[in-house]
N, C-alpha and C positions, 0 to 999 in steps of 0.2 A: 446435568440438568439442561444445558443448552442443546445438547443433541436430542434429548427427549422432547423438548419444545419444538425443535426443527422437524423431528419425525412426526409429531402431532400435526404441525402445519402442513407437511407434505401429505399426510393422510387426509386432512380436512379438504385440501384442494384436489385430491385425487392424483397428484403427481407421484411418480415412482423414481427412486434413485437407487441404482444398483452399484453399491460401492461403499467405501468407508466415509460415512457422513461426518464424523468428527474431523477427519483429515481435510475434507472440503471446507468445513467451517473455519478451521485453523488457517488454511491458505487464504480464504476470503478475508479473514480478520487481518492478516498480514498485509494483504493488498490494500485494504481500507486504512490501516494504520499508517502505512507509508504515504498514502494519499493525503491524509490529514497532516502528516509531517510536511509535505510539499506545500499544502495550502498555508500552513503557519509560517513556513519559510518565505513564501510569496509576500504575505502581509507584513512580515518583519523587515525583509530586505528591501521592499519597495520604499520604506521610510528612509533608507540610507543610500540607496543607489538609484540611478536611472533604471527604468524598466528593462532596457536591453541588457544592461550589465547584471541586473538582479536575476534575469532569466538563466544566465549561465551559472551563477552562484547557486541558485535553487537546485538546478539539476545536478550540479557537481556535488553539493552537500548531501542530496538525497542518495546519490550513488555511493558516496563515501559511507553513509549510514548503513546502506544495504550490505556493502562489503564488510564493514566492521561487525555487523550483526552476525553474519555467517562466520567470520573469523572467531568471534567469541564462542560460537557453537562448536568449533573444533576442539576446544579445551573443556567443554562441558560433558560430563559423563552421561551416557545414554542419549546423546544428541548427535545428529549428523549434519554435515554442511554440504551444500550443493550449489553449483553455478545456476541451476534452474531456479532456485529460491532467490538468488540475487536478481535474476531477470524478472521474477514475479513481483518482488518488492519494488524494484525500480520501475516496473510497468505500472504499478499502482500510483507511484509518485508522479510519473509522466502523465497518466490519465487525468488525475485530479488537477495537475498543473495546467494542462491544456484546456480542461473544462473551465478552470478559474479564469484563465486568460481570455477564453472565448466569451465568457460571461461579462468580463470587464469591457471587452471590445464592443459587445452588443449594447451595453449600457451607455457607452460614450457617444 
């Protein structure tokens, strides 16, 4: 259903995508999912630590979550695990983390 909606939007805008649209949507969802995780970690850990200490913990926990996610996929039938997926997940976490910190800095 999601791929049908995405294909409809691409047709509506006149954009073309030559490839596996479902794969692209799943990767984008993982990127955003880990971004939201880092945002939630920022908000939570800022309550308990100084911002400089919280920064390290946020990134470390996001990396740990990405590695754990791929490790779980190793034992799931029909799923594969790759280092590239760890980089993608952690990249999403870092992107949202830095955007959140930039937004906080600009507001202060």
